[in-house]
KOLVEXVO-701541 format. One record per residue (C-alpha): x negated, y negated, z; residue in three letters; residue number from 1. Coordinates in Angstrom, 3 decimals. Example, Ala and Ser with C-alpha at 12.3 -4.5 7.8 and 13.67 -1.06 7.14 Angstrom:
        c1        c2        c3  miba  vexpa
   -12.300     4.500     7.800   ALA      1
   -13.670     1.060     7.140   SER      2
This chain:
        c1        c2        c3  miba  vexpa
     8.401  -125.846    88.840   MET      1
     7.713  -125.923    92.556   ILE      2
    10.776  -125.564    94.638   THR      3
    11.372  -126.502    98.247   ALA      4
    11.478  -122.818    99.078   ARG      5
     7.975  -122.241    97.666   MET      6
     6.581  -125.246    99.562   THR      7
     8.108  -124.019   102.816   ALA      8
     6.661  -120.556   102.184   GLY      9
     3.192  -121.993   101.647   ARG     10
     3.467  -124.004   104.860   ARG     11
     4.503  -120.913   106.810   ILE     12
     1.653  -118.881   105.292   ALA     13
    -0.864  -121.623   106.090   ALA     14
     0.433  -121.883   109.672   SER     15
     0.114  -118.104   110.135   LEU     16
    -3.430  -118.162   108.767   ALA     17
    -4.425  -120.954   111.173   VAL     18
    -2.784  -119.101   114.100   ALA     19
    -4.595  -115.862   113.207   ALA     20
    -7.909  -117.695   113.007   LEU     21
    -7.313  -119.412   116.363   ALA     22
    -6.406  -116.091   117.991   PHE     23
    -9.501  -114.439   116.546   GLY     24
   -11.761  -117.181   117.902   VAL     25
   -10.202  -117.442   121.372   THR     26
    -9.143  -113.885   122.143   SER     27
   -12.514  -112.768   123.544   CYS     28
   -11.219  -113.532   127.034   GLY     29
    -8.359  -111.122   126.503   ALA     30
   -10.642  -108.100   126.287   ILE     31
   -13.851  -109.251   128.025   ASN     32
   -14.230  -109.998   131.716   GLU     33
   -14.905  -113.646   132.494   GLN     34
   -18.357  -114.076   134.032   ALA     35
   -17.073  -116.777   136.380   THR     36
   -14.769  -114.235   138.047   ASN     37
   -17.676  -111.986   139.100   THR     38
   -19.127  -112.375   142.612   ASP     39
   -22.911  -112.210   142.739   TYR     40
   -25.833  -113.447   144.815   ALA     41
   -26.834  -116.656   143.042   ALA     42
   -30.317  -116.634   144.551   SER     43
   -33.345  -114.384   144.791   ASP     44
   -31.960  -112.331   147.685   GLY     45
   -29.079  -109.878   147.954   VAL     46
   -25.767  -109.884   149.797   HIS     47
   -24.690  -106.801   151.747   VAL     48
   -21.653  -106.292   153.991   ASP     49
   -21.776  -103.500   156.569   VAL     50
   -19.166  -103.203   159.329   ALA     51
   -18.834  -106.726   160.829   ASP     52
   -22.262  -107.884   159.585   ALA     53
   -22.577  -110.046   156.503   LYS     54
   -26.172  -110.047   155.287   VAL     55
   -26.864  -113.001   153.000   ARG     56
   -29.763  -113.812   150.665   ASN     57
   -31.975  -111.038   152.056   LEU     58
   -35.481  -110.597   150.644   LEU     59
   -38.662  -108.851   151.648   LEU     60
   -41.742  -111.101   151.446   VAL     61
   -44.844  -108.938   151.241   THR     62
   -48.559  -109.525   151.627   ASN     63
   -51.042  -109.013   148.781   SER     64
   -51.511  -105.274   149.350   ASP     65
   -47.810  -104.578   149.953   GLY     66
   -48.448  -102.989   153.348   SER     67
   -46.242  -105.348   155.372   GLU     68
   -43.204  -107.453   154.596   ALA     69
   -41.125  -110.012   156.421   ARG     70
   -37.364  -110.038   156.161   LEU     71
   -35.887  -113.412   155.261   ILE     72
   -32.226  -114.326   154.870   GLY     73
   -29.315  -114.556   157.293   SER     74
   -27.044  -112.176   159.170   VAL     75
   -23.561  -113.459   159.985   VAL     76
   -21.253  -111.954   162.618   ASN     77
   -17.651  -113.200   162.368   ASP     78
   -16.369  -110.710   164.945   SER     79
   -15.442  -111.349   168.598   LYS     80
   -18.250  -109.089   169.891   SER     81
   -22.028  -108.966   169.497   ALA     82
   -23.541  -106.554   166.982   LEU     83
   -26.910  -105.000   166.202   THR     84
   -27.975  -104.491   162.605   LEU     85
   -30.627  -101.870   161.876   SER     86
   -32.634  -102.339   158.669   VAL     87
   -34.734   -99.469   157.304   GLU     88
   -36.656  -100.276   154.110   ALA     89
   -38.248   -97.463   152.101   ALA     90
   -38.155   -94.954   154.983   SER     91
   -40.175   -97.182   157.332   THR     92
   -39.482   -97.577   161.047   THR     93
   -36.217   -99.543   161.280   PRO     94
   -36.135  -103.088   162.628   VAL     95
   -33.116  -104.330   164.556   THR     96
   -31.421  -107.706   164.473   ILE     97
   -29.048  -108.661   167.284   SER     98
   -26.343  -111.168   166.386   VAL     99
   -24.087  -112.706   169.064   PRO    100
   -20.320  -112.820   168.506   ALA    101
   -19.171  -115.409   165.970   GLU    102
   -22.757  -116.523   165.271   GLN    103
   -25.471  -116.083   162.671   SER    104
   -29.183  -115.355   162.789   VAL    105
   -31.518  -117.020   160.307   LYS    106
   -34.518  -114.739   159.762   LEU    107
   -36.721  -117.592   158.480   GLU    108
   -36.798  -119.023   162.014   ASP    109
   -39.976  -117.995   163.868   ASP    110
   -37.910  -116.801   166.851   ALA    111
   -36.122  -114.282   164.569   ASN    112
   -39.159  -113.007   162.649   GLU    113
   -38.828  -109.340   161.608   LYS    114
   -41.864  -107.603   160.090   ILE    115
   -41.653  -104.209   158.404   ILE    116
   -44.924  -102.297   158.646   SER    117
   -46.161   -99.576   156.308   ASN    118
   -43.873  -100.691   153.486   LEU    119
   -46.369  -100.155   150.627   HIS    120
   -44.161  -101.739   147.993   ILE    121
   -45.618  -104.458   145.809   MET    122
   -44.068  -107.778   144.862   ALA    123
   -41.753  -107.486   141.872   GLY    124
   -40.422  -104.110   142.957   GLU    125
   -37.327  -103.249   145.005   HIS    126
   -37.167  -101.412   148.319   ALA    127
   -34.348   -98.944   148.814   GLU    128
   -32.964  -100.128   152.142   THR    129
   -30.395   -98.801   154.628   SER    130
   -28.332  -101.243   156.690   PHE    131
   -26.565   -99.774   159.747   THR    132
   -24.090  -101.318   162.196   VAL    133
   -22.038   -99.297   164.721   ALA    134
   -22.614   -96.028   162.861   GLY    135
   -21.660   -97.408   159.436   GLU    136
   -24.487   -97.400   156.858   THR    137
   -24.782   -99.115   153.492   VAL    138
   -27.719   -98.470   151.152   ASP    139
   -28.894  -101.289   148.912   PHE    140
   -31.910  -102.172   146.778   SER    141
   -33.707  -105.257   148.160   VAL    142
   -36.115  -107.351   146.049   PRO    143
   -39.722  -107.708   147.200   VAL    144
   -41.584  -110.990   146.557   VAL    145
   -44.950  -112.418   147.587   ASP    146
   -46.389  -115.899   148.042   GLY    147
   -46.604  -116.695   144.336   THR    148
   -43.668  -119.084   144.713   LEU    149
   -44.283  -121.911   147.177   ALA    150
   -40.981  -121.398   149.001   GLU    151
   -42.105  -117.946   150.188   TYR    152
   -45.746  -118.649   151.141   ARG    153
   -44.959  -119.487   154.773   ASP    154
   -43.292  -116.083   155.232   PHE    155
   -46.111  -113.831   153.970   VAL    156
   -47.255  -111.601   156.876   PRO    157
   -50.822  -112.549   157.811   GLY    158
   -50.690  -115.626   155.568   GLY    159
   -50.515  -116.149   151.861   SER    160
   -53.408  -114.923   149.731   ASP    161
   -54.482  -117.685   147.337   GLU    162
   -55.468  -115.124   144.712   SER    163
   -51.784  -114.526   143.914   VAL    164
   -51.459  -118.135   142.737   THR    165
   -54.821  -118.462   140.948   GLU    166
   -53.165  -117.919   137.565   HIS    167
   -50.822  -120.873   138.212   LEU    168
   -53.571  -123.518   138.374   LYS    169
   -54.084  -125.735   135.352   ALA    170
   -57.370  -125.372   133.575   THR    171
   -58.883  -127.778   131.100   GLU    172
   -59.073  -126.412   127.593   THR    173
   -60.813  -127.829   124.555   HIS    174
   -59.210  -127.503   121.177   SER    175
   -61.376  -126.561   118.228   THR    176
   -58.740  -127.563   115.691   SER    177
   -59.442  -131.294   116.002   GLY    178
   -55.948  -132.167   117.272   HIS    179
């Protein structure tokens, strides 16, 4: 004979089982960091903060032999005074970027072009780079790209070499399987 007490006990046991299952399925967030809470550069370039300079989406665009590269990205100065950022990639001669107070400099603009000579790092690699402002230095690894992607071709020092995109062109193939 089933009593009211037995039915209530079964209901409680079933409720506990459902609660345990729900906790097991949803508790990942309790022990794992949520990816949406992590700051990261959501583009090809990197973000670096040094003193009052905020470097955003910085990349090195190199030529086909990796000897020269152009810096692209932006440098933001939120301070009340002008600053000068020195960028030294892979122990090359540093280039400097002057940024007026409360302004930004977009390195893709021809007037702000900065070329690093004697880099000798190929596309797909990273250049260990030092960023210095007012005596404060931050070291960061900066990605190196070439003109393979169309959005970077205009920034390749000396012009883009078409041989880096030859493998991207469609070629006609003939199937021997009859399909």
